[in-house]
Structure formats: structure tokens, C-alpha cells
N, C-alpha and C positions, 0 to 999 in steps of 0.2 A: 476457131482460134481463141483461145483464151485472152479475156482482158478486150475483144472487138466483138461490139452488138451488130445488131442489123443496120442502125444508123451510120456507125464510125464504118462499116466495113461498106456502106454506099457510097461514103462520102469519097473513100479512100479508091474507089473503082470511077469516082466519076470526074477526081481533081489527078490520078494518072494514067497517062497510056505509058505502058511500059514496053511499047516497042521504042520510044523517046530515049531511053535509057541503056548504053550498053554495058556500063556494070551496076551493082549497087551502090558504089561509091559515089557514081553522078546520082543517083537518087535521094540518097544523103545530104548530098548538097546543094538537090533544090530545095527539099527539104527543110533546109536551116540544119540540121544534124553534123554536118560534118566542120571538124576543127579548124581556123583557119590559117593560114601557114603565113610567117614573117619573114622576107627578104633583105639581108644586107650583104652586097659582094657576095661571098661566095657561102655562106650560111645560112641556113634556113633553119628556122624554128616555130616549131605550133604552137601557138596560142590560144586561148577559150577560143569558144563556138562561135560562127561566123552571124552576124544580123542578118545576111541576106538570105533569101530565102523566101519557101512560101509558109510565114507566120500562120496559117489557119493550120494548114497539114503538122508541123511541129510541135503546134500546141493538143493537136487532135491523140499524137501519138503521146507528148511526154504524161496528158493527162489519163490515156490508158495506160500507161507503166503504174503511176499510184497506184491501183488498188493489189495489181502485180507483185510490187515490192513489197508487202505483208503476207504473202503467197509462200505454201508451202510448196515445191516443186523447183523444176527448168530453173523460170524466172526468178522468182523468189531466193533462190540460192546464189544466181550467179548477181541479185541487187545485190547477197550481203557478202559475198565475194568484193566487190568492189568498194563498199565501207571499209569490212576488214583491211584493205589494199591502203587506207588513209583518204576515201574520197570523199567528199561534203556532199551532202545528200543530191545537190542539182545537178552538179557532176554523173555522179550515181546514177539517178532516173535518166540522165542523156546516152547513158551509155549504154543502159536498159533498153532503150527506143531506139539507140540506132542494133542493136543486137535486133532487137526484134522485126525493123525494118528487112535485115538481112532477108528473114524468114518470108516478112509479104511479100519482097519483091522475088521471093524463088517460087512460092506460091502462084504470085499472079505469072509471071515469065515460062510456067513451067505447064500453067491453067488445070491444076492436081486442088487438092483438099489438104488440108493440115493434117497432120499425124506427126504425135508428140516422140 
């Protein structure tokens, strides 16, 4: 997978037991990439990203996305699309990391190799 080298891949495999997560949303929450919800009565609003989760995995995913944001292709286009919608750099990188985490989850769950 682009942007994931042997060290990053080994850290992901060591840190994540994919059987513990029934969906990619649960994995994103574990990694600290899921938004935090604020509840008051019957209204629920989504606010900034949670500070909970595995900080090491979150940093690993976000730092691996920094090089992809400048690339030309699927991941770079998604980053540019997020920036075009008015997202600041940090939020766009987190959105890119969350999207990549969905793909990582599918690859680990299905035990297949990545194909673009």
C-alpha cells in the first residue's frame, strides 16, 4: 500500500487484532480517528476528533498520510477534494487517514494484498 513501509506495516499488525473490531468505525475509534459526539437532551452534534484512543497508532497513520497528501493519485486527489471543500490541513489529513484506515481494515480482515 502506498505510504506504508515495512516498519509501519509491522506496527499495524502488532498493534491491531482485527478480530476484536466488528467494523472499521470501531477500529477508527480505537485509533482515535473517529469524531466525538456531544449530546444534550435529544440533540446530538459531532465535534472535533476524540483525544482518546491509541495515540501511537493515530500518529503513525497521520504521519504516513503526509507524503500521500502531496502525491498525484487516489489519495492525493481525496486530500485536494477535502481542502477544496474548505477543510484546514489538519482535518483533511485526518480525513485521509480515516479513509486509508478503512482500506487497511478491509485488507487485514480479508487477508488479501492491496490492489489499487
